[in-house]
Each structure stands twice: as structure tokens, then as C-alpha cells.
C-alpha positions as CSV (number, residue, x, y, z in Angstrom):
1,M,-6.4,-1.0,-3.0
2,Y,-3.6,1.4,-2.5
3,L,-5.0,3.0,0.7
4,I,-1.9,2.3,2.9
5,E,0.6,3.6,0.3
6,W,-1.6,6.7,-0.4
7,G,-1.9,7.4,3.4
8,F,1.8,7.0,4.0
9,W,2.6,9.4,1.1
10,Q,0.1,11.9,2.3
11,M,1.8,11.9,5.7
12,A,5.2,12.4,4.0
13,I,3.9,15.5,2.2
14,E,1.6,16.7,4.9
15,S,1.0,20.5,5.1
16,E,2.0,22.4,8.2
17,A,-1.6,23.1,9.2
18,T,-2.7,19.5,8.8
19,R,0.3,18.2,10.8
20,K,-0.3,20.6,13.7
21,A,-3.9,19.5,13.8
22,S,-3.0,15.8,13.9
23,E,-0.2,16.3,16.5
24,A,-2.6,18.3,18.7
25,Q,-4.7,15.1,19.0
26,M,-1.8,12.9,20.1
27,T,-1.1,12.1,23.7
28,P,2.4,12.9,25.2
29,S,3.3,9.2,25.2
30,E,2.4,8.9,21.5
31,K,4.5,11.9,20.6
32,R,7.5,10.4,22.5
33,S,7.1,7.0,20.9
34,A,6.8,8.6,17.4
35,K,10.4,9.9,17.8
36,D,11.9,7.1,19.8
37,F,14.2,5.7,17.1
38,Y,17.9,5.2,17.5
39,E,20.7,4.7,15.0
40,G,21.5,1.4,16.7
41,D,18.0,0.1,15.9
42,L,18.5,0.8,12.2
43,A,21.9,-0.9,12.1
44,E,20.4,-4.0,13.6
45,D,17.4,-4.1,11.3
46,I,19.4,-3.8,8.0
47,H,21.6,-6.7,7.3
48,F,22.0,-9.3,4.6
49,R,22.9,-12.4,6.5
50,S,20.9,-15.6,6.0
51,V,17.7,-15.8,8.1
52,S,16.2,-19.0,6.8
53,E,17.2,-22.4,5.4
54,K,14.1,-22.6,3.2
55,P,13.9,-19.7,0.7
56,H,10.4,-19.6,-0.7
57,T,8.1,-17.0,-2.2
58,R,4.3,-17.3,-2.2
59,G,4.1,-14.7,-5.0
60,P,2.6,-13.3,-7.1
61,V,5.8,-13.2,-9.2
62,F,5.4,-11.7,-12.6
63,A,8.9,-12.1,-14.0
64,F,11.9,-14.1,-13.0
65,N,15.2,-14.4,-15.0
66,D,18.9,-13.8,-14.6
67,V,18.5,-10.0,-14.8
68,F,15.5,-9.1,-12.7
69,M,12.6,-10.5,-10.6
70,E,9.3,-8.6,-10.5
71,M,6.7,-9.1,-7.8
72,R,3.4,-7.6,-6.7
73,C,3.3,-4.9,-4.0
74,G,0.4,-3.5,-2.0
75,G,-0.4,-3.4,1.7
76,S,-4.2,-4.1,1.4
77,E,-4.7,-6.1,-1.8
78,E,-7.2,-8.4,-0.1
79,K,-9.5,-5.4,0.5
80,R,-9.6,-4.4,-3.1
81,G,-13.1,-4.4,-4.5
82,L,-14.8,-2.7,-1.6
83,L,-14.3,0.8,-3.0
84,T,-15.3,-0.5,-6.5
85,L,-18.5,-1.9,-5.0
86,A,-19.3,1.3,-3.2
87,M,-18.7,3.4,-6.3
88,L,-20.5,1.2,-8.8
89,V,-23.5,0.4,-6.6
90,G,-23.7,3.7,-4.5
91,V,-22.1,6.7,-6.0
92,M,-22.2,6.1,-9.8
93,P,-26.0,5.4,-9.9
94,V,-26.7,8.7,-8.0
95,I,-24.5,10.7,-10.5
96,A,-26.1,8.9,-13.5
97,V,-29.7,9.3,-12.3
98,T,-29.3,13.0,-11.4
99,T,-27.4,13.8,-14.7
100,I,-29.9,11.9,-16.9
101,T,-32.9,13.4,-15.2
102,A,-31.5,17.0,-15.5
103,L,-30.7,16.5,-19.2
104,N,-34.1,15.0,-19.8
105,F,-35.8,18.0,-18.1
106,L,-33.7,20.4,-20.2
107,W,-34.4,18.5,-23.4
108,V,-38.2,18.7,-22.8
109,D,-38.0,22.4,-22.1
110,I,-36.2,23.0,-25.3
111,T,-38.0,20.7,-27.7
112,V,-41.6,20.9,-26.3
113,P,-42.4,24.6,-25.9
114,A,-46.1,23.8,-25.1
115,S,-45.2,22.1,-21.9
116,R,-42.8,24.8,-20.8
117,S,-43.9,26.7,-17.7
118,F,-42.5,28.5,-14.7
119,I,-42.7,25.3,-12.6
120,T,-40.9,23.1,-15.2
121,L,-38.2,25.7,-15.6
122,V,-37.7,25.8,-11.8
123,L,-37.6,22.0,-11.7
124,T,-35.1,21.9,-14.5
125,L,-32.9,24.5,-12.7
126,I,-33.1,22.5,-9.5
127,M,-32.1,19.2,-11.2
128,M,-29.2,20.9,-13.0
129,L,-28.0,22.2,-9.7
130,V,-28.3,18.8,-8.1
131,A,-26.5,17.1,-11.0
132,G,-23.8,19.8,-11.1
133,T,-23.3,19.5,-7.3
134,A,-23.0,15.7,-7.4
135,L,-20.4,15.9,-10.3
136,Y,-18.5,18.7,-8.5
137,L,-18.3,16.8,-5.2
138,Y,-17.2,13.6,-6.9
139,S,-14.6,15.3,-9.1
140,K,-13.1,17.2,-6.1
141,Y,-13.3,14.5,-3.4
142,G,-14.5,11.2,-4.8
143,L,-12.2,10.8,-7.8
144,K,-9.0,10.6,-5.8
145,I,-10.6,7.9,-3.7
146,T,-11.8,6.0,-6.8
147,R,-8.3,6.0,-8.2
148,L,-7.1,4.0,-5.2
149,E,-8.4,0.9,-7.1
150,M,-10.0,2.0,-10.3
151,L,-8.8,4.0,-13.4
152,T,-5.2,3.5,-12.3
153,S,-2.3,1.0,-12.5
154,R,-3.6,-2.6,-12.1
155,H,-0.9,-3.5,-9.5
156,L,1.9,-1.9,-7.5
157,L,5.1,-3.5,-8.6
158,I,8.6,-4.0,-7.2
159,R,11.5,-5.0,-9.4
160,F,14.8,-6.5,-8.1
161,N,17.5,-6.0,-10.7
162,R,20.5,-8.2,-9.6
163,R,22.8,-6.9,-12.3
164,T,22.5,-3.3,-11.4
165,Q,21.9,-4.2,-7.7
166,Q,18.9,-1.9,-7.6
167,V,15.3,-2.1,-6.4
168,H,12.6,-0.2,-8.3
169,L,9.1,0.6,-7.0
170,H,6.3,1.2,-9.5
171,R,3.4,3.3,-8.0
172,P,1.0,6.0,-9.2
173,S,2.3,9.6,-8.6
174,Y,-0.3,10.1,-5.8
175,C,1.3,7.2,-3.9
176,G,4.9,8.3,-4.3
177,G,5.6,7.5,-7.9
178,I,8.3,5.4,-9.5
179,V,11.5,5.3,-7.4
180,T,14.9,3.6,-7.5
181,F,17.1,2.6,-4.6
182,P,20.4,0.7,-4.2
183,W,19.8,-2.8,-3.1
184,R,22.1,-2.5,-0.1
185,T,19.9,0.3,1.5
186,T,17.0,-2.1,1.8
187,G,15.7,-3.1,5.3
188,S,13.3,-5.9,6.0
189,T,10.7,-6.8,8.6
190,G,11.3,-10.6,8.1
191,L,14.5,-11.1,10.1
192,Y,13.9,-12.5,13.5
193,P,12.2,-15.7,14.7
194,E,10.7,-13.9,17.7
195,D,8.6,-11.9,15.3
196,D,7.0,-15.0,13.6
197,S,3.9,-14.9,15.8
198,L,3.3,-11.3,14.6
199,S,3.3,-12.3,10.9
200,V,-0.3,-13.6,10.8
201,G,-2.2,-11.4,8.4
202,V,0.7,-9.1,7.5
203,R,3.0,-8.9,4.5
204,L,6.8,-8.7,4.2
205,G,7.7,-5.1,4.6
206,L,10.7,-3.6,2.9
207,I,12.0,-0.2,4.2
208,W,14.3,2.4,2.9
209,H,15.4,4.9,5.6
210,P,16.5,8.5,4.8
211,S,19.9,7.9,6.5
212,H,20.7,5.4,3.7
213,T,18.9,6.9,0.7
214,G,19.6,10.6,1.2
215,L,15.9,11.4,0.8
216,P,14.1,13.5,3.4
217,H,11.4,10.8,3.8
218,M,11.1,7.1,4.4
219,E,9.9,4.7,1.8
220,M,8.1,1.4,2.4
221,A,6.8,-1.5,0.3
222,F,4.6,-4.5,1.3
223,V,5.6,-7.5,-0.8
224,G,3.6,-10.5,-1.8
225,K,0.8,-12.2,0.1
226,Q,-0.3,-12.1,3.7
227,G,1.6,-14.3,6.1
228,Q,0.0,-17.3,7.9
229,G,2.4,-17.4,10.8
230,G,5.6,-19.5,11.2
231,S,8.6,-18.3,9.3
232,E,6.8,-17.4,6.0
233,L,8.0,-13.8,6.0
234,R,11.6,-14.8,6.8
235,D,11.4,-17.4,4.0
236,E,10.2,-14.7,1.6
237,W,13.0,-12.4,2.5
238,E,15.6,-15.1,2.3
239,F,14.3,-15.9,-1.3
240,I,14.8,-12.2,-2.3
241,R,18.1,-11.9,-0.5
242,R,19.6,-15.1,-2.1
243,Y,18.3,-14.0,-5.6
244,M,20.0,-10.6,-5.3
245,E,23.2,-11.8,-3.6
246,E,23.7,-15.2,-5.3
247,G,21.5,-15.4,-8.3
248,P,18.5,-17.3,-9.6
249,H,20.2,-20.7,-9.3
250,A,20.3,-20.2,-5.5
251,V,16.5,-20.3,-5.1
252,P,13.7,-22.6,-6.3
253,R,12.1,-21.3,-9.5
254,P,8.8,-19.7,-8.7
255,R,5.5,-20.1,-10.5
256,L,4.9,-17.0,-12.6
257,S,1.5,-15.2,-12.4
258,T,-0.2,-13.2,-15.1
259,Q,-0.7,-9.4,-15.1
260,L,-3.9,-9.8,-16.9
261,P,-7.1,-9.2,-14.9
262,S,-7.6,-12.8,-13.8
263,P,-10.7,-13.7,-11.8
264,I,-8.7,-16.4,-10.0
265,Q,-6.5,-13.6,-8.5
266,A,-9.6,-11.6,-7.6
267,F,-11.3,-14.3,-5.6
268,S,-8.2,-15.9,-4.0
269,A,-7.0,-12.6,-2.6
270,Q,-9.8,-12.6,0.0
271,F,-8.4,-15.8,1.5
272,E,-4.8,-14.7,1.8
273,G,-3.4,-15.5,5.2
274,L,-6.4,-17.7,6.1
275,G,-5.3,-21.1,4.8
276,R,-3.5,-22.4,7.9
277,F,-6.1,-20.8,10.2
278,F,-9.0,-22.3,8.3
279,R,-7.5,-25.8,8.4
280,K,-7.1,-25.6,12.2
281,S,-10.4,-24.0,12.9
282,S,-13.5,-25.8,14.3
283,W,-16.2,-27.2,12.1
284,L,-18.6,-24.5,13.5
285,F,-16.3,-21.7,12.1
286,K,-16.1,-23.5,8.7
287,L,-19.8,-23.7,8.6
288,A,-20.2,-20.0,9.4
289,L,-17.9,-19.2,6.4
290,L,-20.0,-21.4,4.1
291,M,-23.1,-19.4,5.2
292,V,-21.6,-16.1,4.2
293,W,-20.2,-17.3,0.8
294,P,-22.4,-14.8,-1.1
295,A,-20.5,-11.9,0.4
296,F,-17.2,-13.4,-0.8
297,V,-18.7,-13.8,-4.3
298,I,-19.9,-10.2,-4.3
299,V,-16.5,-8.7,-3.1
300,G,-14.6,-11.0,-5.4
301,T,-16.6,-9.9,-8.4
302,A,-16.0,-6.3,-7.4
303,H,-12.3,-7.0,-7.1
304,W,-12.3,-8.4,-10.6
305,F,-14.2,-5.4,-11.9
306,S,-11.5,-3.2,-10.3
307,L,-8.8,-5.1,-12.2
308,L,-10.7,-4.8,-15.4
309,L,-11.1,-1.0,-14.9
310,C,-7.3,-0.6,-14.5
311,W,-4.4,-0.8,-17.0
312,R,-1.2,-2.7,-16.9
313,P,1.7,-0.7,-15.3
314,R,4.6,0.1,-17.6
315,W,8.1,0.9,-16.5
316,P,10.2,3.7,-18.0
317,K,12.5,2.7,-20.7
318,V,15.7,3.2,-18.7
319,I,14.4,0.7,-16.1
320,R,13.1,-1.8,-18.7
321,E,16.6,-1.9,-20.3
322,A,18.6,-1.8,-17.0
323,G,21.0,-4.6,-16.8
324,L,21.2,-5.3,-20.5
325,P,24.6,-5.1,-22.3
326,G,25.5,-1.5,-23.1
327,K,22.5,0.0,-21.4
328,P,22.8,2.7,-18.7
329,V,22.2,2.1,-15.1
330,P,19.2,4.0,-13.7
331,P,20.2,6.8,-11.3
332,P,18.9,6.4,-7.7
333,T,16.0,8.6,-6.8
334,T,17.0,12.0,-5.3
335,L,15.0,14.9,-3.9
336,S,15.4,16.9,-7.2
337,D,13.3,14.2,-9.0
338,Y,10.2,15.6,-7.3
339,P,8.3,18.8,-8.2
340,P,9.3,21.9,-6.3
341,D,6.2,22.0,-4.2
342,I,6.6,18.3,-3.2
343,Q,10.2,18.9,-2.4
344,E,9.2,21.7,0.0
345,R,6.7,19.6,1.8
346,L,9.0,16.6,2.0
347,L,11.7,18.8,3.7
348,A,9.1,20.3,6.0
349,N,8.3,16.7,7.3
350,A,11.9,15.4,7.3
351,D,12.2,15.6,11.1
352,R,9.7,12.7,11.4
353,W,12.4,10.2,10.4
354,Q,15.4,11.6,12.4
355,L,17.3,9.1,14.5
356,K,18.7,9.6,18.0
357,P,22.5,8.9,18.1
358,G,23.9,5.7,19.5
359,K,22.1,2.6,20.8
360,R,18.9,2.4,22.6
361,P,19.6,2.5,26.4
362,E,18.6,-0.5,28.3
363,K,15.5,-0.3,30.4
364,K,16.2,0.1,34.1
365,P,14.4,-2.3,36.4
366,R,11.5,-0.8,38.1
367,K,11.8,-0.3,41.9
368,P,9.1,-1.8,44.0
369,R,6.4,0.7,44.7
370,T,6.0,1.7,48.4
371,P,2.8,3.1,49.7
372,K,2.7,6.8,50.5
373,N,1.1,6.3,53.9
374,P,2.2,2.9,55.2
375,K,0.1,1.6,58.0
376,V,1.9,0.2,61.1
377,F,0.5,-2.8,62.7
378,D,1.4,-3.7,66.2
């Protein structure tokens, strides 16, 4: 499911009217916190020093060689299948039934004149209107939701090319499209030990800020599987960092996954981030999970159907050949690579990512609060 990526891109290209409406619902404190970013914060959060002694990736890794490493992206892969289930069980049957019924009424009116009457013609007209309305609403509003996990690329991909020292993101156009960034502009959320407790249930986030890329918007990618606590995100980032900085010999060779629609991937995705928690949980919780196993089977099957209804993503030729002898280096993505209307919207929202100069000021200690009307006791 590409819901997070789609939502983030929609925010980057938000229209003026939509943005004003959303900002009108924000509290003053939310507005202040949304713009409370300093240049010093960014300088601290983008560095390429070692953060772990145990580089390790939990995958999925689709390619690993001396030229590039390719991994899966996606911020909500474990939820994939829910939209497929809703569409295949709820929406599609309604569209199919109304369309077939309307066509059947029309066929009878045309081929059986003896049964034709004012009532049958009215019923046919009503069914045609219902079927047309259902198809119109789905094509206008439902199709773009369907394409978050069906009839689209099977996976979001990230490719690290160590020879060109670039990072490539492969996404559908409605999630930001295919982009290229210099490796040294990459920020990471897996840097500090004090953040380990926050890694449960989240993925390693990679960030490209406009101050480094020259674009008017920020880009983000969520790499690999959900964390289970500890230093897993730092180990993942260290694996990527060492591969790009030192080469494939500096990291343990990962197990490669297939990009085919594997049912194993579909069912295992539901349990990402739960392994350590499940092992340490009580027997009562484990029993409860066993009682709801049919739900896991249903969602896992829908996840697999989602993979079957998608196609394998393919990189442009210039990225496929990048790093090979005599082949050109892909140019980094610039604002001119987007259509004119998208450029205009990106520039209109560029102030979202502006940084305050200098370092974040230290918080002043609060003074003890004194009562307004102190009582005097004799």
C-alpha cells in the first residue's frame, strides 16, 4: 500500500485552497511546531559516521553486487491487501451487478419486443443510470485509491549505486515518480541510540531535504521491514552506509528476495515488527492470536492478490546502465523534470520546508510558578 507516499506527495503539491482549509483547522501550537526547524538540526542529522558495529539488513533485498544494491521501499507494506479486499469484496461486486443487470434489461428490451412496456423501459433507464453513476464515481474517485495497491508497480524500490554515488527512488507518478539524488545528500532516522525505543513498528526513514537537493520539496523513503526495537534501524543504516562508502566486501552478503508475487512475502508482511514482541508476550496473548488466525489468512490472501494484480517495476535505461563502463551518469532530479503545473504547485508549497538560521536555542528553565493571590498565614 502506497498510502503514506501518496499522502506525502499530495501535501507537496497541495493547492492553495486545500492548504488554507487544512491550516485553518490547526491550532497555534501545531502551526509553530510545523515550522520549528533549524539549520543546525539538519546538520546534526545528516552525517556518514559509523553508528553500529553490526551492519545488518532485514531486507527484502532484490539485487546486490559491486555496482548497485536494490531494496524494497514502502511505509505501510504490512497493510497491503486491505484495499484489495475492500475493492474485490465490496466495490467490484456492486459495479458488476449493476452493470450486468442494466445490460440484461437493455438486451431484453431490444430482442423481445413483446415484453417491452413503459414500466420495463423506465426500469431499464433507472438501471442504466445506476450503473453509469457507479462507474463514474469509481473512475473519478475510486480508481486513484485502487491504484495505491492494485494495477500499479508491484513494489516501491530504492537503488543505491555505489559507482555513481547516487540513490534512485522508483515510485508511480502519483507518488512522486522516479527521482535521483546524490548519495551525500541522504539523511537517516537511524543514527542515535536514544531513538532505539521509538523504532518498534517503524521502518528506517531516508530523507532528502531541499537545502541539499535544490528541489522545492522534501523527499522521503521508508526502507525495508518494520523495526522490533533495539538497534535494528541503526544496523540497517550502517549496512547501507558501509556498502556505499566501502563496498560490498564491508558488509555480510544479504539473502536475495524475488520480485515475483510470492505468497510467502504476502503472509509474512503481516508479522513484520512482531517477532520479538510475540516471543516475549504472555501465553494468553499468543492464544488470542491463534483465535484470530482466519483474519490473517484473509488479509494475507488479499495481499497476494494485490501482488498478482500489479506488474514488476522497470527502471529507465539510463539508471539500469548507470555505473557500467562507458555509460552516462544519470543527472540528479531537478525542478524542470516535473510538468509545469506540478512545478507551480511545488514552488507554492516550498515554504513548508524552510529552515530557521543557526542552531536551535536551548530551552530556558521554567521559573517556579507563584500563586496570583497568596494567602498569608499567621
